[in-house]
DONUPA-544671 format. One record per residue (C-alpha): x, y, z; residue number from 1; residue in one letter. Coordinates in Angstrom, 3 decimals, m for minus. Example, Ala and Ser with C-alpha at 12.3 -4.5 7.8 and 13.67 -1.06 7.14 Angstrom:
REM residues 2
+----------+----------+----------+-----+---+
!        x !        y !        z !   k ! r !
+----------+----------+----------+-----+---+
!   12.300 !   m4.500 !    7.800 !   1 ! A !
!   13.670 !   m1.060 !    7.140 !   2 ! S !
+----------+----------+----------+-----+---+
***
This chain:
REM residues 187
+----------+----------+----------+-----+---+
!        x !        y !        z !   k ! r !
+----------+----------+----------+-----+---+
!  m31.481 !   27.375 ! m108.645 !   1 ! M !
!  m32.637 !   30.169 ! m105.719 !   2 ! S !
!  m29.773 !   32.498 ! m105.097 !   3 ! V !
!  m31.051 !   32.506 ! m101.103 !   4 ! L !
!  m29.164 !   29.208 ! m100.675 !   5 ! T !
!  m28.472 !   27.919 !  m97.025 !   6 ! A !
!  m24.864 !   29.454 !  m98.118 !   7 ! A !
!  m25.761 !   32.832 !  m98.757 !   8 ! N !
!  m28.326 !   32.994 !  m95.093 !   9 ! Q !
!  m25.315 !   32.141 !  m93.453 !  10 ! L !
!  m23.481 !   35.137 !  m94.632 !  11 ! T !
!  m26.249 !   37.195 !  m94.161 !  12 ! L !
!  m26.309 !   35.977 !  m90.893 !  13 ! L !
!  m22.934 !   37.413 !  m90.905 !  14 ! R !
!  m23.425 !   40.728 !  m91.951 !  15 ! L !
!  m26.294 !   41.328 !  m89.353 !  16 ! L !
!  m23.724 !   40.267 !  m86.576 !  17 ! L !
!  m21.541 !   42.633 !  m86.986 !  18 ! A !
!  m24.133 !   45.154 !  m85.965 !  19 ! P !
!  m24.987 !   42.797 !  m82.845 !  20 ! V !
!  m21.495 !   42.598 !  m81.829 !  21 ! F !
!  m20.775 !   46.528 !  m81.993 !  22 ! A !
!  m24.042 !   46.858 !  m79.588 !  23 ! L !
!  m22.983 !   44.372 !  m77.086 !  24 ! C !
!  m19.618 !   46.216 !  m76.894 !  25 ! L !
!  m21.172 !   49.582 !  m76.394 !  26 ! F !
!  m23.466 !   48.711 !  m73.784 !  27 ! Y !
!  m20.926 !   46.855 !  m71.710 !  28 ! G !
!  m21.343 !   43.156 !  m72.640 !  29 ! R !
!  m18.048 !   41.871 !  m73.713 !  30 ! P !
!  m18.875 !   37.821 !  m72.923 !  31 ! G !
!  m21.921 !   38.153 !  m75.334 !  32 ! W !
!  m19.870 !   40.354 !  m78.134 !  33 ! A !
!  m17.344 !   37.607 !  m77.603 !  34 ! L !
!  m20.516 !   34.963 !  m78.635 !  35 ! L !
!  m21.509 !   37.095 !  m81.034 !  36 ! T !
!  m17.960 !   37.246 !  m82.675 !  37 ! F !
!  m17.457 !   33.428 !  m82.667 !  38 ! V !
!  m21.118 !   32.457 !  m84.042 !  39 ! V !
!  m19.935 !   34.881 !  m86.785 !  40 ! A !
!  m16.281 !   33.149 !  m87.329 !  41 ! A !
!  m18.206 !   29.894 !  m87.453 !  42 ! A !
!  m20.590 !   31.202 !  m90.043 !  43 ! T !
!  m17.538 !   32.175 !  m92.345 !  44 ! D !
!  m16.348 !   28.274 !  m91.698 !  45 ! A !
!  m19.347 !   27.026 !  m93.093 !  46 ! F !
!  m20.798 !   28.890 !  m95.707 !  47 ! D !
!  m17.955 !   28.055 !  m98.101 !  48 ! G !
!  m17.886 !   24.498 !  m97.080 !  49 ! L !
!  m21.703 !   24.378 !  m96.951 !  50 ! L !
!  m21.833 !   25.887 ! m100.861 !  51 ! A !
!  m18.939 !   23.273 ! m102.103 !  52 ! R !
!  m20.463 !   20.704 ! m100.326 !  53 ! G !
!  m23.915 !   21.277 ! m102.006 !  54 ! L !
!  m22.656 !   22.433 ! m105.274 !  55 ! G !
!  m24.351 !   25.506 ! m104.677 !  56 ! Q !
!  m21.905 !   28.383 ! m105.418 !  57 ! P !
!  m23.859 !   31.563 ! m106.468 !  58 ! T !
!  m22.764 !   34.894 ! m107.594 !  59 ! T !
!  m24.075 !   36.711 ! m104.929 !  60 ! L !
!  m22.340 !   34.338 ! m102.595 !  61 ! G !
!  m18.980 !   35.099 ! m104.070 !  62 ! A !
!  m19.717 !   38.540 ! m103.903 !  63 ! W !
!  m21.259 !   39.072 ! m100.381 !  64 ! L !
!  m18.805 !   36.738 !  m98.281 !  65 ! D !
!  m15.605 !   38.946 !  m98.747 !  66 ! P !
!  m18.096 !   41.718 !  m98.079 !  67 ! M !
!  m19.509 !   40.456 !  m94.588 !  68 ! A !
!  m15.537 !   39.496 !  m93.808 !  69 ! D !
!  m14.704 !   42.833 !  m94.720 !  70 ! K !
!  m17.711 !   44.415 !  m92.278 !  71 ! L !
!  m16.884 !   42.175 !  m89.036 !  72 ! L !
!  m12.914 !   42.541 !  m89.215 !  73 ! I !
!  m13.846 !   46.657 !  m89.614 !  74 ! T !
!  m16.585 !   46.754 !  m86.718 !  75 ! T !
!  m14.456 !   44.753 !  m84.389 !  76 ! M !
!  m11.375 !   47.044 !  m84.916 !  77 ! F !
!  m13.295 !   49.989 !  m84.667 !  78 ! V !
!  m14.969 !   48.933 !  m81.763 !  79 ! M !
!  m12.299 !   48.070 !  m79.775 !  80 ! L !
!  m10.216 !   51.139 !  m80.719 !  81 ! T !
!  m12.990 !   53.353 !  m78.451 !  82 ! V !
!  m11.456 !   54.352 !  m75.817 !  83 ! P !
!  m14.661 !   55.387 !  m74.181 !  84 ! G !
!  m15.780 !   51.731 !  m74.253 !  85 ! L !
!  m13.619 !   51.525 !  m71.160 !  86 ! G !
!  m11.847 !   48.222 !  m72.565 !  87 ! L !
!   m8.630 !   47.974 !  m71.105 !  88 ! V !
!   m5.460 !   45.695 !  m72.382 !  89 ! V !
!   m5.747 !   42.678 !  m69.954 !  90 ! R !
!   m2.810 !   39.697 !  m69.355 !  91 ! L !
!   m4.352 !   36.962 !  m68.783 !  92 ! P !
!   m2.059 !   34.591 !  m66.867 !  93 ! L !
!   m1.443 !   32.471 !  m69.830 !  94 ! S !
!   m0.800 !   35.352 !  m71.839 !  95 ! V !
!    1.779 !   37.231 !  m69.847 !  96 ! E !
!    4.679 !   35.444 !  m70.359 !  97 ! P !
!    3.763 !   35.408 !  m74.274 !  98 ! I !
!    3.359 !   39.133 !  m73.891 !  99 ! F !
!    6.051 !   39.820 !  m72.042 ! 100 ! T !
!    8.411 !   37.471 !  m74.357 ! 101 ! E !
!    7.052 !   39.204 !  m77.719 ! 102 ! W !
!    7.947 !   42.432 !  m76.241 ! 103 ! L !
!   11.307 !   41.696 !  m75.045 ! 104 ! E !
!   12.395 !   40.219 !  m78.470 ! 105 ! R !
!   10.273 !   43.200 !  m80.474 ! 106 ! H !
!   10.840 !   46.152 !  m78.292 ! 107 ! V !
!   13.401 !   45.501 !  m75.745 ! 108 ! P !
!   13.744 !   49.032 !  m74.887 ! 109 ! G !
!    9.883 !   49.987 !  m74.527 ! 110 ! Q !
!    9.232 !   46.506 !  m72.647 ! 111 ! K !
!    9.016 !   48.102 !  m69.346 ! 112 ! E !
!    7.684 !   51.295 !  m70.315 ! 113 ! K !
!    4.442 !   49.321 !  m71.702 ! 114 ! I !
!    4.098 !   47.191 !  m68.748 ! 115 ! L !
!    4.142 !   49.869 !  m66.206 ! 116 ! G !
!    1.534 !   51.554 !  m68.019 ! 117 ! R !
!   m0.848 !   48.289 !  m68.214 ! 118 ! I !
!    0.063 !   48.298 !  m64.309 ! 119 ! R !
!   m1.264 !   51.400 !  m63.925 ! 120 ! E !
!   m4.483 !   50.613 !  m64.947 ! 121 ! F !
!   m4.574 !   47.536 !  m62.980 ! 122 ! R !
!   m3.898 !   48.787 !  m59.754 ! 123 ! E !
!   m0.173 !   47.659 !  m60.236 ! 124 ! G !
!   m0.808 !   44.022 !  m61.301 ! 125 ! A !
!   m1.177 !   43.053 !  m65.345 ! 126 ! L !
!   m4.312 !   41.064 !  m64.772 ! 127 ! Y !
!   m6.919 !   41.208 !  m62.177 ! 128 ! R !
!   m9.053 !   38.495 !  m62.770 ! 129 ! P !
!  m11.856 !   39.728 !  m60.391 ! 130 ! G !
!  m16.008 !   39.296 !  m62.297 ! 131 ! F !
!  m16.017 !   43.507 !  m63.048 ! 132 ! G !
!  m13.023 !   44.326 !  m62.985 ! 133 ! K !
!  m10.994 !   42.190 !  m66.071 ! 134 ! R !
!  m12.085 !   44.266 !  m68.637 ! 135 ! M !
!  m11.691 !   47.709 !  m66.989 ! 136 ! S !
!   m9.250 !   49.927 !  m65.699 ! 137 ! G !
!   m9.361 !   51.576 !  m62.299 ! 138 ! T !
!   m6.994 !   54.133 !  m60.729 ! 139 ! G !
!   m5.675 !   57.742 !  m61.500 ! 140 ! P !
!   m4.597 !   56.572 !  m64.756 ! 141 ! A !
!   m8.267 !   55.576 !  m65.923 ! 142 ! A !
!  m10.033 !   58.124 !  m64.871 ! 143 ! E !
!   m7.639 !   60.536 !  m66.784 ! 144 ! R !
!   m8.578 !   58.407 !  m69.844 ! 145 ! L !
!  m12.231 !   58.445 !  m69.156 ! 146 ! R !
!  m11.882 !   62.358 !  m68.893 ! 147 ! Q !
!  m10.161 !   62.848 !  m71.661 ! 148 ! F !
!  m12.812 !   60.779 !  m73.788 ! 149 ! Y !
!  m15.670 !   63.093 !  m71.947 ! 150 ! E !
!  m13.692 !   66.517 !  m72.989 ! 151 ! V !
!  m12.831 !   65.084 !  m76.497 ! 152 ! A !
!  m16.512 !   63.549 !  m76.883 ! 153 ! S !
!  m17.672 !   67.063 !  m75.921 ! 154 ! R !
!  m15.515 !   69.055 !  m78.044 ! 155 ! R !
!  m16.453 !   66.762 !  m81.300 ! 156 ! A !
!  m20.010 !   67.504 !  m80.172 ! 157 ! G !
!  m20.857 !   63.615 !  m79.256 ! 158 ! F !
!  m21.764 !   64.079 !  m75.565 ! 159 ! G !
!  m21.410 !   61.169 !  m73.593 ! 160 ! L !
!  m22.743 !   57.758 !  m74.303 ! 161 ! R !
!  m25.812 !   58.057 !  m71.831 ! 162 ! E !
!  m26.856 !   61.607 !  m73.525 ! 163 ! E !
!  m26.235 !   60.254 !  m76.680 ! 164 ! A !
!  m28.338 !   57.125 !  m76.471 ! 165 ! L !
!  m31.273 !   59.597 !  m75.399 ! 166 ! D !
!  m33.159 !   60.785 !  m77.993 ! 167 ! I !
!  m35.642 !   62.490 !  m76.300 ! 168 ! G !
!  m33.581 !   64.648 !  m75.185 ! 169 ! A !
!  m32.662 !   66.670 !  m78.085 ! 170 ! R !
!  m35.055 !   67.812 !  m80.887 ! 171 ! E !
!  m34.904 !   66.101 !  m84.146 ! 172 ! L !
!  m35.266 !   68.722 !  m87.344 ! 173 ! S !
!  m35.551 !   67.969 !  m90.965 ! 174 ! A !
!  m34.702 !   71.331 !  m91.952 ! 175 ! E !
!  m31.815 !   69.821 !  m93.828 ! 176 ! H !
!  m33.451 !   67.763 !  m95.889 ! 177 ! F !
!  m35.111 !   68.376 !  m98.919 ! 178 ! R !
!  m37.631 !   67.150 ! m101.723 ! 179 ! V !
!  m35.880 !   65.448 ! m104.542 ! 180 ! P !
!  m36.696 !   66.405 ! m107.790 ! 181 ! T !
!  m37.797 !   64.387 ! m110.861 ! 182 ! A !
!  m34.728 !   64.070 ! m112.557 ! 183 ! Q !
!  m31.429 !   64.629 ! m110.084 ! 184 ! M !
!  m28.535 !   66.583 ! m111.382 ! 185 ! S !
!  m24.580 !   65.332 ! m110.709 ! 186 ! L !
!  m23.608 !   68.997 ! m110.625 ! 187 ! W !
+----------+----------+----------+-----+---+
***
């Protein structure tokens, strides 16, 4: 039996979609990122069904499937928490009452503070449906967040996103690489 079964190919596709998801968010394409994530989630549902249905479970599949799941979820978590991407909490009309009720039940003393902070990024509203405005914040709070991110990035040596992408602007060096010896040492 071949190791590269159809189920394993779907799992490998999911592994490859994790960086595609990250790049879509990085380049400001949240719609494509969502589509990529949905396709990856669908491969997660179908690879196990396919392996069991065709009677082709493999050791490689048993190892790759949880690894692909963890990679995708970790990538999603990291990318959605990066402050420089400009992603701000948004509450579409159907989610707003659910979120407000959840705040009232679980953190009633903080409800108005949390909603007020979201309003600061949305020109006083909890949601702005306009194209190009849904996924980003505006106003003084959003500007402060952007400035904070730029300063923190420069202090950490990362530079701005546009500068980081311009590889030709930096001189690359191989001075820290060394030729490995025939027998590498553990100490």
